[in-house]
C-alpha positions as CSV (number, residue, x, y, z in Angstrom):
1,M,20.6,-7.9,-25.4
2,P,19.7,-5.1,-23.9
3,R,19.6,-1.8,-26.0
4,R,20.2,1.5,-24.5
5,G,19.3,5.2,-25.8
6,V,20.0,8.1,-24.3
7,S,17.6,6.7,-21.2
8,A,19.8,5.2,-17.8
9,T,17.0,2.4,-17.5
10,P,17.8,-0.5,-19.9
11,V,15.1,-1.5,-22.8
12,T,14.9,-4.8,-23.8
13,T,12.7,-7.4,-25.7
14,D,14.8,-10.0,-23.8
15,I,13.1,-12.7,-21.4
16,D,15.7,-14.1,-20.0
17,V,17.6,-10.5,-19.1
18,A,14.3,-9.8,-17.3
19,V,13.5,-13.2,-15.5
20,G,17.2,-12.7,-14.4
21,V,16.9,-9.3,-13.2
22,L,14.0,-9.9,-11.3
23,R,15.5,-13.2,-9.5
24,G,18.5,-10.8,-8.3
25,G,16.2,-8.7,-6.7
26,G,15.1,-5.9,-9.5
27,I,12.1,-4.6,-10.7
28,I,11.2,-4.2,-13.8
29,G,8.5,-2.7,-16.6
30,L,6.5,-5.6,-17.4
31,P,3.7,-5.3,-20.2
32,T,0.5,-6.4,-19.9
33,E,-2.6,-6.0,-22.3
34,T,-3.7,-3.2,-20.1
35,V,-0.9,-0.8,-19.0
36,Y,2.1,-1.6,-18.6
37,G,3.4,-2.7,-14.5
38,L,6.4,-2.1,-12.1
39,A,7.1,-5.7,-11.5
40,A,8.8,-7.2,-8.4
41,R,8.4,-11.0,-7.2
42,V,5.6,-11.2,-4.5
43,S,8.1,-12.7,-2.2
44,D,10.9,-9.9,-2.0
45,R,9.7,-7.9,0.3
46,V,12.8,-5.6,-0.6
47,A,12.0,-5.5,-3.9
48,V,8.3,-4.3,-3.3
49,S,9.3,-1.7,-1.2
50,R,11.3,-0.6,-4.1
51,V,8.2,-0.5,-6.5
52,F,6.8,1.7,-3.8
53,A,9.5,4.2,-3.7
54,A,10.5,4.2,-7.0
55,K,6.2,5.0,-8.0
56,G,6.0,7.7,-5.0
57,R,2.9,5.1,-4.0
58,P,1.5,5.7,-0.4
59,V,2.9,2.2,1.2
60,G,-0.6,1.4,2.6
61,H,-2.1,1.2,-0.9
62,P,-2.6,-2.5,-2.0
63,L,-1.0,-3.8,-5.3
64,I,-2.1,-6.1,-7.4
65,V,-0.4,-9.8,-7.6
66,H,-0.1,-11.1,-11.2
67,V,0.2,-14.9,-11.5
68,S,-0.2,-17.5,-14.8
69,S,-2.9,-19.6,-14.0
70,A,-5.8,-19.7,-11.3
71,A,-4.3,-22.1,-10.0
72,Q,-0.9,-19.8,-8.9
73,A,-3.9,-17.7,-7.5
74,A,-5.0,-20.1,-5.0
75,R,-1.3,-20.1,-3.7
76,Y,-2.1,-16.1,-2.7
77,A,-5.9,-16.1,-2.8
78,H,-9.0,-18.0,-1.5
79,L,-11.0,-18.2,-4.4
80,D,-14.6,-19.2,-3.7
81,A,-17.1,-20.7,-6.4
82,R,-18.0,-17.1,-8.6
83,A,-14.1,-15.8,-7.9
84,Q,-13.4,-19.8,-9.9
85,A,-16.1,-19.5,-12.5
86,L,-14.8,-15.7,-13.0
87,A,-11.4,-17.5,-13.8
88,S,-12.7,-20.2,-16.1
89,A,-14.5,-17.8,-18.2
90,L,-12.2,-14.4,-18.0
91,W,-8.7,-15.3,-17.3
92,P,-6.0,-15.1,-19.1
93,G,-8.2,-11.6,-19.2
94,P,-8.2,-7.7,-18.0
95,L,-10.1,-9.1,-14.4
96,T,-8.8,-8.6,-11.4
97,I,-10.7,-10.6,-8.3
98,L,-10.1,-9.0,-4.7
99,L,-10.7,-12.1,-2.4
100,P,-9.5,-13.5,1.6
101,R,-5.2,-13.6,1.0
102,T,-3.2,-16.2,2.2
103,A,-0.4,-16.6,4.0
104,E,1.7,-16.9,1.4
105,V,1.3,-12.4,1.0
106,P,3.5,-10.3,2.2
107,D,1.7,-7.3,4.8
108,N,3.6,-4.7,2.2
109,V,1.8,-6.1,-0.5
110,T,-1.7,-5.7,1.0
111,G,-1.4,-2.6,3.1
112,G,-2.1,-4.7,6.1
113,R,-5.2,-5.8,4.2
114,Q,-6.3,-9.7,4.8
115,T,-7.6,-9.2,1.4
116,V,-5.6,-9.6,-1.7
117,A,-6.3,-8.5,-5.7
118,V,-5.7,-11.6,-8.1
119,R,-5.6,-11.8,-12.2
120,V,-4.2,-13.4,-15.0
121,P,-2.9,-10.8,-17.4
122,A,-3.4,-11.9,-21.4
123,H,0.4,-11.2,-22.7
124,P,2.4,-13.8,-23.7
125,M,5.5,-12.0,-22.1
126,A,4.2,-11.3,-18.9
127,L,2.9,-14.8,-18.9
128,E,6.2,-16.5,-19.8
129,V,7.7,-14.5,-16.9
130,I,5.8,-15.5,-14.1
131,D,6.1,-19.5,-15.4
132,R,9.5,-19.3,-15.5
133,L,10.0,-17.3,-12.2
134,G,7.6,-19.8,-10.5
135,E,5.9,-17.3,-8.1
136,G,3.8,-14.4,-9.0
137,L,4.4,-10.4,-9.5
138,V,3.2,-7.4,-7.9
139,A,2.7,-4.9,-10.9
140,P,1.0,-1.2,-10.7
141,S,1.5,0.6,-13.2
142,A,4.7,2.0,-13.6
143,N,4.6,5.5,-13.7
144,R,4.3,7.8,-11.1
145,F,1.5,7.3,-8.5
146,G,-1.4,9.3,-9.9
147,H,-0.2,10.4,-12.9
148,V,-1.3,9.2,-16.1
149,S,-0.5,5.4,-17.0
150,P,1.9,3.7,-19.5
151,T,0.9,1.9,-22.7
152,S,4.5,1.8,-24.3
153,P,7.9,1.2,-22.9
154,S,8.8,5.1,-23.8
155,H,5.7,6.1,-21.4
156,V,7.4,3.7,-18.6
157,I,10.8,6.1,-19.4
158,A,9.6,9.2,-19.0
159,D,8.5,8.6,-15.8
160,L,10.6,6.5,-14.2
161,D,14.4,6.4,-15.9
162,G,16.7,5.6,-13.5
163,L,14.5,4.4,-11.0
164,I,14.1,0.9,-12.0
165,D,16.3,-1.8,-13.8
166,L,15.0,-2.9,-16.9
167,V,12.1,-2.3,-19.0
168,L,10.9,-5.4,-20.6
169,D,9.6,-4.2,-24.4
170,G,6.4,-6.2,-25.1
171,G,5.1,-2.9,-27.8
172,P,2.3,-1.0,-27.0
173,C,-0.4,-2.0,-24.9
174,H,-3.8,-3.4,-26.9
175,V,-6.8,-2.7,-24.5
176,G,-5.0,0.5,-22.9
177,V,-6.3,1.0,-19.5
178,E,-6.0,-1.1,-16.3
179,S,-8.2,-4.1,-15.5
180,T,-11.8,-4.4,-13.9
181,I,-11.8,-5.0,-10.1
182,V,-14.0,-6.9,-8.9
183,D,-14.9,-7.5,-5.1
184,C,-15.6,-11.3,-4.2
185,T,-14.9,-11.1,-0.1
186,G,-18.9,-10.4,0.2
187,P,-21.5,-9.0,-2.4
188,L,-20.4,-8.4,-5.5
189,Q,-18.9,-5.1,-6.1
190,V,-17.0,-3.3,-8.6
191,L,-14.2,-1.5,-7.4
192,R,-12.8,-0.2,-10.8
193,P,-14.8,-0.5,-14.4
194,G,-12.5,-2.2,-16.9
195,A,-13.0,-3.8,-20.4
196,I,-15.2,-6.6,-18.7
197,S,-18.4,-5.5,-17.5
198,G,-20.1,-5.4,-14.5
199,E,-23.4,-7.5,-16.8
200,D,-20.7,-9.6,-17.9
201,I,-19.6,-10.5,-14.6
202,E,-23.3,-10.7,-13.5
203,A,-24.5,-13.4,-16.0
204,I,-20.9,-15.5,-14.8
205,C,-22.1,-15.5,-11.2
206,G,-25.7,-15.6,-11.7
207,E,-25.7,-13.1,-8.8
208,L,-26.4,-8.5,-9.4
209,I,-23.2,-6.8,-8.4
210,V,-24.2,-4.1,-5.3
211,P,-23.2,-0.6,-5.1
212,T,-19.8,0.0,-4.2
213,T,-19.0,1.6,-0.6
214,G,-17.0,2.2,2.0
215,E,-13.1,2.9,1.7
216,S,-10.5,2.7,-1.4
217,R,-9.4,-1.2,-0.8
218,A,-7.7,-1.9,-4.2
219,A,-5.5,0.0,-6.9
220,G,-7.6,3.2,-8.7
221,M,-9.7,4.2,-6.3
222,L,-9.0,7.6,-5.6
223,A,-10.7,10.1,-6.3
224,S,-8.1,11.9,-8.3
225,H,-5.9,10.0,-10.5
226,Y,-4.7,9.0,-14.1
227,A,-3.9,13.0,-14.2
228,P,-1.7,14.5,-16.9
229,R,-0.4,18.6,-16.1
230,A,-3.2,19.6,-18.2
231,R,-6.7,20.8,-16.8
232,V,-9.0,18.2,-18.1
233,H,-12.6,19.3,-18.9
234,L,-15.3,16.4,-19.3
235,V,-18.4,17.1,-22.2
236,A,-20.8,15.1,-23.3
237,D,-20.4,15.9,-27.6
238,A,-18.6,17.5,-30.3
239,E,-20.9,20.9,-30.0
240,S,-20.5,21.0,-25.8
241,S,-16.5,20.8,-26.4
242,R,-16.8,23.9,-29.1
243,T,-18.4,25.7,-26.4
244,A,-15.9,24.8,-23.5
245,A,-12.7,25.4,-25.1
246,A,-14.8,29.0,-26.2
247,A,-15.0,29.5,-23.0
248,L,-11.6,28.7,-21.9
249,P,-9.1,32.1,-20.8
250,D,-6.9,33.9,-23.3
251,G,-3.6,32.4,-23.6
252,A,-5.1,28.5,-23.2
253,T,-4.0,25.5,-25.9
254,V,-7.1,23.8,-25.8
255,R,-7.0,20.2,-27.7
256,T,-10.0,17.9,-27.6
257,I,-9.7,14.2,-27.7
258,G,-12.4,11.6,-28.1
259,E,-14.6,12.8,-31.2
260,G,-15.5,10.5,-33.1
261,L,-13.8,7.4,-31.6
262,D,-15.5,4.3,-30.3
263,A,-15.3,3.2,-26.9
264,Q,-12.4,0.6,-28.1
265,S,-10.2,2.7,-29.8
266,Y,-10.7,5.7,-27.2
267,A,-9.5,3.3,-24.7
268,E,-6.3,2.2,-26.5
269,A,-5.3,5.5,-27.1
270,L,-6.6,7.3,-24.1
271,Y,-3.1,7.6,-22.2
272,R,-0.9,8.5,-25.6
273,M,-3.4,11.0,-26.1
274,L,-3.1,12.5,-22.4
275,R,0.2,12.0,-22.2
276,E,0.9,13.6,-25.8
277,A,-0.7,16.9,-24.4
278,D,1.7,17.4,-21.9
279,T,4.3,16.7,-24.1
280,D,3.0,19.5,-26.4
281,G,2.4,21.9,-23.8
282,I,-1.2,21.8,-23.6
283,T,-2.7,23.8,-20.5
284,D,-6.5,22.4,-21.0
285,V,-8.2,18.7,-22.4
286,I,-11.3,18.8,-23.3
287,A,-12.5,15.1,-23.4
288,V,-15.9,13.8,-25.4
289,L,-17.2,11.2,-23.0
290,P,-18.2,8.2,-24.7
291,T,-21.4,6.1,-23.8
292,G,-22.2,2.5,-22.9
293,D,-20.6,-0.1,-20.6
294,G,-17.2,-2.2,-20.4
295,L,-14.8,0.0,-21.9
296,A,-16.6,3.2,-22.3
297,A,-17.7,3.1,-18.8
298,A,-14.0,2.4,-18.2
299,V,-12.9,5.5,-20.0
300,R,-15.5,8.2,-18.9
301,D,-14.0,6.1,-14.9
302,R,-10.1,7.3,-16.0
303,L,-11.3,11.0,-17.5
304,T,-14.0,11.7,-14.4
305,K,-10.6,11.2,-12.2
306,A,-8.0,12.9,-14.0
307,A,-10.5,16.0,-13.8
308,A,-10.9,15.6,-10.4
309,E,-9.6,18.4,-8.1
310,R,-5.7,17.3,-7.7
311,T,-5.1,16.3,-4.0
Protein backbone atom coordinates (compact mmCIF):
# COMPACT_ATOMS: atom_id res chain seq x y z
CA MET A 1 0.00 0.00 0.00
CA PRO A 2 1.12 3.60 -0.52
CA ARG A 3 2.75 5.16 2.50
CA ARG A 4 2.10 8.78 3.35
CA GLY A 5 4.27 10.98 5.48
CA VAL A 6 4.29 14.74 5.29
CA SER A 7 4.27 14.62 1.48
CA ALA A 8 1.12 15.17 -0.57
CA THR A 9 2.28 12.63 -3.16
CA PRO A 10 2.23 9.01 -1.91
CA VAL A 11 5.34 6.84 -2.14
CA THR A 12 4.99 3.08 -2.59
CA THR A 13 6.90 -0.07 -3.44
CA ASP A 14 3.71 -1.68 -4.81
CA ILE A 15 3.96 -2.18 -8.58
CA ASP A 16 0.23 -2.98 -8.80
CA VAL A 17 -0.56 0.50 -7.50
CA ALA A 18 1.87 2.14 -9.94
CA VAL A 19 0.42 0.28 -12.93
CA GLY A 20 -3.10 1.23 -11.86
CA VAL A 21 -2.21 4.91 -11.58
CA LEU A 22 -0.64 4.94 -15.05
CA ARG A 23 -3.57 3.07 -16.59
CA GLY A 24 -5.87 5.65 -15.06
CA GLY A 25 -4.07 8.54 -16.75
CA GLY A 26 -1.72 9.38 -13.90
CA ILE A 27 1.94 10.35 -13.86
CA ILE A 28 4.46 8.79 -11.48
CA GLY A 29 8.06 8.92 -10.35
CA LEU A 30 9.64 5.77 -11.81
CA PRO A 31 12.97 4.25 -10.71
CA THR A 32 15.61 3.45 -13.32
CA GLU A 33 19.29 2.65 -13.01
CA THR A 34 20.26 6.18 -14.10
CA VAL A 35 17.86 8.65 -12.44
CA TYR A 36 14.19 8.64 -11.46
CA GLY A 37 11.91 9.38 -14.41
CA LEU A 38 8.55 11.15 -14.50
CA ALA A 39 6.51 8.53 -16.31
CA ALA A 40 3.32 8.61 -18.36
CA ARG A 41 1.99 6.25 -21.01
CA VAL A 42 3.16 7.23 -24.49
CA SER A 43 -0.36 6.90 -25.90
CA ASP A 44 -1.93 9.16 -23.24
CA ARG A 45 -1.57 12.65 -24.69
CA VAL A 46 -3.17 14.31 -21.67
CA ALA A 47 -0.85 12.54 -19.23
CA VAL A 48 2.17 13.43 -21.38
CA SER A 49 1.07 17.08 -21.26
CA ARG A 50 0.91 16.80 -17.47
CA VAL A 51 4.54 15.64 -17.46
CA PHE A 52 5.58 18.84 -19.23
CA ALA A 53 3.48 20.96 -16.87
CA ALA A 54 4.72 19.29 -13.67
CA LYS A 55 8.35 19.74 -14.71
CA GLY A 56 7.91 23.21 -16.17
CA ARG A 57 9.51 21.74 -19.29
CA PRO A 58 9.25 23.60 -22.63
CA VAL A 59 6.73 21.74 -24.78
CA GLY A 60 9.06 21.54 -27.78
CA HIS A 61 11.71 19.65 -25.79
CA PRO A 62 11.48 15.98 -26.87
CA LEU A 63 10.99 13.10 -24.43
CA ILE A 64 12.67 9.69 -24.30
CA VAL A 65 10.40 6.65 -24.73
CA HIS A 66 11.24 3.83 -22.30
CA VAL A 67 10.39 0.32 -23.49
CA SER A 68 10.99 -3.21 -22.22
CA SER A 69 12.65 -4.72 -25.31
CA ALA A 70 14.05 -3.97 -28.75
CA ALA A 71 10.91 -5.55 -30.20
CA GLN A 72 8.78 -3.02 -28.35
CA ALA A 73 11.12 -0.21 -29.43
CA ALA A 74 10.30 -1.12 -33.05
CA ARG A 75 6.71 -0.10 -32.35
CA TYR A 76 7.88 3.49 -31.93
CA ALA A 77 11.09 3.75 -33.98
CA HIS A 78 12.65 2.41 -37.17
CA LEU A 79 15.78 0.55 -36.02
CA ASP A 80 18.59 0.28 -38.57
CA ALA A 81 21.37 -2.32 -38.37
CA ARG A 82 23.46 -0.10 -36.09
CA ALA A 83 20.59 0.41 -33.66
CA GLN A 84 19.84 -3.31 -33.65
CA ALA A 85 23.48 -4.09 -32.87
CA LEU A 86 23.57 -1.54 -30.05
CA ALA A 87 20.29 -2.81 -28.62
CA SER A 88 21.51 -6.41 -28.71
CA ALA A 89 24.77 -5.54 -26.95
CA LEU A 90 23.72 -2.85 -24.49
CA TRP A 91 20.00 -3.12 -23.63
CA PRO A 92 18.76 -3.17 -20.95
CA GLY A 93 21.16 -0.43 -19.99
CA PRO A 94 21.99 3.29 -19.92
CA LEU A 95 21.90 3.85 -23.68
CA THR A 96 19.29 5.90 -25.55
CA ILE A 97 19.12 5.70 -29.36
CA LEU A 98 17.69 8.50 -31.51
CA LEU A 99 15.91 7.09 -34.58
CA PRO A 100 13.24 7.94 -37.15
CA ARG A 101 9.84 7.72 -35.46
CA THR A 102 6.82 5.65 -36.44
CA ALA A 103 3.23 6.83 -36.59
CA GLU A 104 2.68 5.34 -33.10
CA VAL A 105 4.41 8.28 -31.44
CA PRO A 106 2.28 11.36 -30.69
CA ASP A 107 3.70 14.73 -31.69
CA ASN A 108 3.81 15.99 -28.10
CA VAL A 109 6.33 13.25 -27.24
CA THR A 110 8.81 14.35 -29.93
CA GLY A 111 8.19 18.09 -29.96
CA GLY A 112 6.91 17.69 -33.52
CA ARG A 113 10.18 16.18 -34.74
CA GLN A 114 10.29 13.17 -37.05
CA THR A 115 12.70 11.41 -34.70
CA VAL A 116 12.22 9.67 -31.36
CA ALA A 117 14.65 8.59 -28.64
CA VAL A 118 14.15 5.10 -27.16
CA ARG A 119 15.81 3.00 -24.49
CA VAL A 120 15.34 -0.11 -22.33
CA PRO A 121 16.10 0.74 -18.68
CA ALA A 122 18.04 -1.75 -16.54
CA HIS A 123 15.75 -1.65 -13.52
CA PRO A 124 13.46 -4.58 -12.69
CA MET A 125 10.60 -2.43 -11.38
CA ALA A 126 10.59 -0.17 -14.44
CA LEU A 127 10.66 -3.16 -16.78
CA GLU A 128 7.80 -4.87 -14.95
CA VAL A 129 5.66 -1.73 -15.09
CA ILE A 130 6.25 -1.37 -18.84
CA ASP A 131 5.61 -5.07 -19.48
CA ARG A 132 2.34 -5.03 -17.59
CA LEU A 133 1.11 -1.92 -19.36
CA GLY A 134 2.05 -3.34 -22.76
CA GLU A 135 3.30 0.00 -24.03
CA GLY A 136 6.17 2.43 -23.67
CA LEU A 137 6.47 5.22 -21.14
CA VAL A 138 7.84 8.71 -21.52
CA ALA A 139 10.09 9.31 -18.51
CA PRO A 140 12.19 12.48 -18.42
CA SER A 141 13.96 13.08 -15.12
CA ALA A 142 11.47 13.60 -12.28
CA ASN A 143 12.52 17.10 -11.26
CA ARG A 144 11.77 20.69 -12.16
CA PHE A 145 13.22 21.53 -15.57
CA GLY A 146 16.88 22.55 -15.44
CA HIS A 147 17.30 21.55 -11.79
CA VAL A 148 19.41 18.74 -10.37
CA SER A 149 18.16 15.30 -11.42
CA PRO A 150 16.72 12.93 -8.77
CA THR A 151 18.39 9.68 -7.73
CA SER A 152 16.08 8.78 -4.83
CA PRO A 153 12.35 9.01 -4.02
CA SER A 154 13.02 11.86 -1.59
CA HIS A 155 14.58 13.90 -4.41
CA VAL A 156 11.43 13.44 -6.51
CA ILE A 157 9.22 14.53 -3.62
CA ALA A 158 11.44 17.56 -2.97
CA ASP A 159 10.79 18.87 -6.50
CA LEU A 160 7.36 17.53 -7.46
CA ASP A 161 5.36 16.91 -4.28
CA GLY A 162 1.68 17.48 -4.99
CA LEU A 163 2.28 17.85 -8.74
CA ILE A 164 2.38 14.11 -9.54
CA ASP A 165 0.25 11.17 -8.49
CA LEU A 166 2.73 8.66 -7.06
CA VAL A 167 6.39 7.78 -6.59
CA LEU A 168 7.37 4.13 -7.06
CA ASP A 169 10.23 3.52 -4.64
CA GLY A 170 12.94 1.40 -6.23
CA GLY A 171 15.74 2.56 -3.97
CA PRO A 172 18.69 4.74 -4.96
CA CYS A 173 19.85 4.80 -8.59
CA HIS A 174 23.15 2.96 -8.96
CA VAL A 175 24.44 4.68 -12.12
CA GLY A 176 23.46 8.17 -11.01
CA VAL A 177 23.64 10.15 -14.27
CA GLU A 178 21.42 10.04 -17.33
CA SER A 179 21.91 7.64 -20.22
CA THR A 180 24.24 8.13 -23.15
CA ILE A 181 22.27 9.36 -26.19
CA VAL A 182 23.51 8.26 -29.61
CA ASP A 183 22.00 9.62 -32.84
CA CYS A 184 21.54 6.88 -35.45
CA THR A 185 19.57 8.99 -37.93
CA GLY A 186 22.74 9.77 -39.93
CA PRO A 187 26.45 9.54 -39.18
CA LEU A 188 26.88 8.37 -35.57
CA GLN A 189 26.86 11.22 -33.06
CA VAL A 190 26.86 11.16 -29.25
CA LEU A 191 24.36 13.82 -28.22
CA ARG A 192 24.80 13.30 -24.48
CA PRO A 193 27.60 11.39 -22.74
CA GLY A 194 26.76 8.73 -20.17
CA ALA A 195 27.98 5.43 -18.78
CA ILE A 196 28.30 3.95 -22.30
CA SER A 197 31.40 5.45 -23.91
CA GLY A 198 31.84 6.58 -27.48
CA GLU A 199 34.51 3.91 -27.90
CA ASP A 200 32.00 1.23 -26.87
CA ILE A 201 29.52 2.49 -29.47
CA GLU A 202 32.15 2.67 -32.22
CA ALA A 203 33.32 -0.87 -31.50
CA ILE A 204 29.80 -2.28 -31.72
CA CYS A 205 28.79 -0.35 -34.84
CA GLY A 206 32.12 -0.56 -36.67
CA GLU A 207 31.83 3.14 -37.43
CA LEU A 208 33.49 6.27 -36.09
CA ILE A 209 31.49 8.87 -34.19
CA VAL A 210 31.46 12.34 -35.76
CA PRO A 211 31.36 15.63 -33.79
CA THR A 212 27.91 16.78 -32.70
CA THR A 213 26.54 19.74 -34.63
CA GLY A 214 23.23 21.54 -35.02
CA GLU A 215 20.34 22.42 -32.72
CA SER A 216 19.41 20.72 -29.48
CA ARG A 217 17.47 17.65 -30.58
CA ALA A 218 17.53 15.41 -27.52
CA ALA A 219 17.27 15.65 -23.75
CA GLY A 220 20.10 17.28 -21.82
CA MET A 221 21.64 19.24 -24.71
CA LEU A 222 20.99 22.76 -23.36
CA ALA A 223 24.03 24.76 -22.23
CA SER A 224 22.67 25.25 -18.69
CA HIS A 225 21.13 22.22 -17.01
CA TYR A 226 21.36 20.01 -13.89
CA ALA A 227 21.86 23.18 -11.85
CA PRO A 228 21.65 23.60 -8.07
CA ARG A 229 20.96 26.98 -6.48
CA ALA A 230 24.59 27.11 -5.39
CA ARG A 231 27.18 28.44 -7.81
CA VAL A 232 29.35 25.67 -9.25
CA HIS A 233 33.07 26.21 -9.93
CA LEU A 234 35.11 23.68 -11.91
CA VAL A 235 38.72 22.82 -11.09
CA ALA A 236 41.20 20.24 -12.32
CA ASP A 237 42.58 18.95 -9.02
CA ALA A 238 42.56 19.25 -5.24
CA GLU A 239 45.24 21.97 -5.16
CA SER A 240 43.20 24.08 -7.58
CA SER A 241 40.12 23.60 -5.39
CA ARG A 242 41.88 25.21 -2.45
CA THR A 243 42.99 28.13 -4.62
CA ALA A 244 39.44 28.59 -5.90
CA ALA A 245 37.99 28.50 -2.39
CA ALA A 246 40.45 31.14 -1.18
CA ALA A 247 39.40 33.46 -4.02
CA LEU A 248 35.71 33.46 -3.08
CA PRO A 249 34.28 36.52 -1.31
CA ASP A 250 33.90 36.76 2.45
CA GLY A 251 30.67 35.18 3.62
CA ALA A 252 30.66 32.43 1.00
CA THR A 253 29.90 28.97 2.32
CA VAL A 254 31.95 26.50 0.33
CA ARG A 255 31.90 22.76 -0.28
CA THR A 256 34.31 20.78 -2.45
CA ILE A 257 33.06 17.63 -4.20
CA GLY A 258 34.76 14.90 -6.18
CA GLU A 259 38.14 14.89 -4.48
CA GLY A 260 39.42 11.30 -4.24
CA LEU A 261 36.39 9.74 -5.96
CA ASP A 262 36.62 7.33 -8.89
CA ALA A 263 34.30 7.96 -11.84
CA GLN A 264 31.69 5.39 -10.81
CA SER A 265 31.44 6.66 -7.23
CA TYR A 266 31.40 10.28 -8.43
CA ALA A 267 28.57 9.63 -10.89
CA GLU A 268 26.49 7.71 -8.36
CA ALA A 269 26.83 10.48 -5.75
CA LEU A 270 26.90 13.58 -7.98
CA TYR A 271 23.28 14.70 -7.88
CA ARG A 272 22.91 13.77 -4.21
CA MET A 273 25.92 15.93 -3.36
CA LEU A 274 24.57 18.89 -5.35
CA ARG A 275 21.17 18.59 -3.71
CA GLU A 276 22.72 18.31 -0.25
CA ALA A 277 24.69 21.49 -0.91
CA ASP A 278 21.43 23.35 -1.50
CA THR A 279 19.76 21.78 1.53
CA ASP A 280 22.72 22.80 3.69
CA GLY A 281 22.71 26.41 2.45
CA ILE A 282 26.02 26.18 0.59
CA THR A 283 26.58 29.18 -1.70
CA ASP A 284 29.50 27.81 -3.73
CA VAL A 285 30.35 24.25 -4.80
CA ILE A 286 33.87 23.58 -6.04
CA ALA A 287 33.85 20.47 -8.23
CA VAL A 288 37.04 18.58 -9.02
CA LEU A 289 36.62 17.26 -12.56
CA PRO A 290 37.36 13.57 -13.19
CA THR A 291 39.50 12.46 -16.12
CA GLY A 292 38.73 9.74 -18.64
CA ASP A 293 35.88 8.55 -20.84
CA GLY A 294 32.52 6.93 -20.08
CA LEU A 295 31.18 7.95 -16.67
CA ALA A 296 34.01 10.44 -16.17
CA ALA A 297 33.01 12.24 -19.38
CA ALA A 298 29.37 12.15 -18.26
CA VAL A 299 30.23 13.72 -14.90
CA ARG A 300 32.26 16.45 -16.64
CA ASP A 301 29.34 17.16 -18.97
CA ARG A 302 26.82 17.46 -16.11
CA LEU A 303 29.11 19.66 -14.05
CA THR A 304 29.92 21.90 -17.02
CA LYS A 305 26.20 22.46 -17.57
CA ALA A 306 25.60 22.96 -13.83
CA ALA A 307 28.32 25.64 -13.82
CA ALA A 308 27.06 27.43 -16.95
CA GLU A 309 25.49 30.86 -16.80
CA ARG A 310 21.83 30.46 -15.84
CA THR A 311 19.28 31.40 -18.49
